[in-house]
VMD Tcl script that draws the C-alpha trace (Angstrom):
set ca {
  {52.74 164.27 38.57}
  {56.22 163.00 39.35}
  {58.18 160.93 36.81}
  {58.95 157.26 37.23}
  {62.65 158.21 37.64}
  {62.11 160.72 40.40}
  {59.99 158.11 42.23}
  {62.66 155.55 41.81}
  {65.30 157.86 43.06}
  {63.12 158.88 46.17}
  {62.53 155.19 46.89}
  {66.34 154.38 46.72}
  {67.11 157.31 49.07}
  {64.49 156.13 51.53}
  {65.91 152.61 51.35}
  {69.38 153.72 51.99}
  {68.39 156.15 54.84}
  {66.55 153.28 56.55}
  {69.46 150.86 56.22}
  {71.67 153.46 57.84}
  {69.22 154.16 60.67}
  {68.80 150.27 61.28}
  {72.59 149.89 61.38}
  {73.17 152.77 63.97}
  {70.38 151.29 66.03}
  {71.85 147.84 66.03}
  {75.32 149.32 66.99}
  {73.79 151.01 69.97}
  {72.19 147.80 71.16}
  {75.42 145.88 70.91}
  {77.44 148.40 72.69}
  {75.07 148.22 75.76}
  {74.82 144.46 75.68}
  {76.76 142.25 78.13}
  {80.09 141.30 76.48}
  {80.27 137.64 75.27}
  {81.86 134.96 77.37}
  {85.37 134.02 76.71}
  {85.61 131.03 74.48}
  {88.87 129.42 75.87}
  {89.41 127.98 79.23}
  {92.90 126.98 80.30}
  {93.41 124.83 83.64}
  {96.46 124.08 85.56}
  {95.70 121.11 87.99}
  {97.20 118.69 90.51}
  {95.71 115.21 89.81}
  {95.63 112.18 92.03}
  {95.14 108.90 90.15}
  {94.50 105.33 91.47}
  {96.18 102.79 89.22}
  {96.08 99.52 91.15}
  {95.61 98.04 94.77}
  {98.64 99.97 96.20}
  {99.37 102.30 93.25}
  {98.67 105.80 93.57}
  {99.99 108.65 91.22}
  {100.23 112.29 91.86}
  {101.20 114.90 89.29}
  {100.47 118.02 87.19}
  {97.78 118.07 84.51}
  {97.14 120.93 81.94}
  {94.00 121.31 80.10}
  {92.56 123.65 77.45}
  {88.92 123.84 76.50}
  {87.35 125.66 73.56}
  {83.63 126.49 73.88}
  {81.59 126.52 70.53}
  {78.40 127.96 72.02}
  {76.91 128.57 75.43}
  {77.17 124.92 76.40}
  {79.16 122.74 74.03}
  {82.82 122.53 73.61}
  {85.97 120.35 73.15}
  {88.73 119.72 75.69}
  {92.38 118.52 75.43}
  {94.04 117.56 78.64}
  {97.56 116.31 79.37}
  {98.41 114.52 82.76}
  {101.76 113.34 84.04}
  {101.26 111.26 87.30}
  {104.23 109.83 89.07}
  {103.87 106.41 90.86}
  {106.55 105.57 93.52}
  {109.53 106.22 91.33}
  {108.03 105.49 87.98}
  {105.71 107.62 85.82}
  {102.58 107.68 83.71}
  {101.13 109.92 81.05}
  {97.52 110.53 79.83}
  {96.39 112.43 76.86}
  {92.64 113.05 76.87}
  {90.43 114.47 74.12}
  {86.70 114.99 75.00}
  {83.47 116.73 74.06}
  {82.32 119.04 76.83}
  {78.96 120.21 78.19}
  {78.99 123.05 80.66}
  {76.27 124.85 82.65}
  {77.46 128.43 83.78}
  {75.78 130.73 86.16}
  {77.19 134.09 87.20}
  {79.94 132.70 89.49}
  {79.77 128.84 89.09}
  {80.30 126.40 86.36}
  {79.50 122.71 86.27}
  {80.56 120.42 83.52}
  {81.13 117.10 82.10}
  {83.38 115.64 79.49}
  {83.23 112.39 77.47}
  {85.85 111.23 74.97}
  {88.98 109.20 74.37}
  {92.13 108.72 76.36}
  {95.77 107.45 75.53}
  {96.95 106.42 78.77}
  {100.24 104.63 79.99}
  {101.23 103.68 83.42}
  {104.91 102.54 83.85}
  {106.71 100.25 86.35}
  {110.30 101.02 86.06}
  {109.98 101.42 82.21}
  {107.58 98.49 81.69}
  {103.99 99.09 80.74}
  {101.71 97.70 83.42}
  {98.34 99.15 82.34}
  {96.96 101.62 79.98}
  {96.42 101.89 76.20}
  {93.61 103.66 74.34}
  {90.17 103.83 75.98}
  {87.27 105.99 77.26}
  {87.58 109.23 79.27}
  {84.70 110.53 81.42}
  {85.03 113.70 83.68}
  {82.95 116.06 85.86}
  {83.86 119.23 87.13}
  {82.83 122.22 89.11}
  {84.52 125.72 88.87}
  {84.07 128.75 91.18}
  {84.86 131.98 89.28}
  {86.41 134.33 91.75}
  {86.78 136.93 88.98}
  {85.48 137.12 85.33}
  {88.52 135.25 84.03}
  {89.96 133.48 87.06}
  {88.52 130.67 89.13}
  {89.30 127.56 91.17}
  {88.23 124.10 89.79}
  {87.96 120.57 91.16}
  {86.52 117.40 89.71}
  {86.70 113.74 89.13}
  {87.64 111.56 86.11}
  {87.68 107.92 85.03}
  {89.93 106.41 82.41}
  {89.47 103.00 80.98}
  {91.89 101.28 78.92}
  {93.54 98.00 79.82}
  {92.38 98.75 83.38}
  {90.11 101.23 85.07}
  {91.77 104.42 86.42}
  {89.73 106.67 88.53}
  {91.06 109.99 89.55}
  {90.43 113.38 91.23}
  {91.90 116.82 90.51}
  {91.88 120.42 91.72}
  {93.47 123.55 90.34}
  {93.21 126.94 88.85}
  {91.33 128.08 85.78}
  {91.63 131.01 83.38}
  {89.22 132.11 80.75}
  {90.27 134.07 77.77}
}
mol new
graphics top color blue
foreach p $ca { graphics top sphere $p radius 0.5 }
foreach p [lrange $ca 0 end-1] q [lrange $ca 1 end] { graphics top cylinder $p $q radius 0.2 }
display resetview
């Protein structure tokens, strides 16, 4: 009959061998799996903003989104619309929800905005308020696409806008 020491040694060897086989099997499964989606999305946009009866602003916007899972993330966006010789600025921070298929992404954002609209260096509207946005992105390649959407900023007034541009995932 084998001794307790030899039984323990055999059990330990079987345990080590099974752990190595399990690790090798998991490595093969992960190598053949689909690579994970990129977690960051950068957007370069042209935004049109309505700030009053006869006041339309046009200008660039830049956004960056970090996804924390398959659907939820956070976005930071800066916009610099120009209004007939004066300017404005918006900085938006929002939680995002996205739904992604093979080549199309739909998403929505809800958060806060810091928004100023100037009239020859005087503040005519803006402040801190609510930011709501919805977008659709068509991914032409795995990491490059075209995006368009609409947003609403509320502060001292209500400022609806629309945007279109390019999106990069990394």
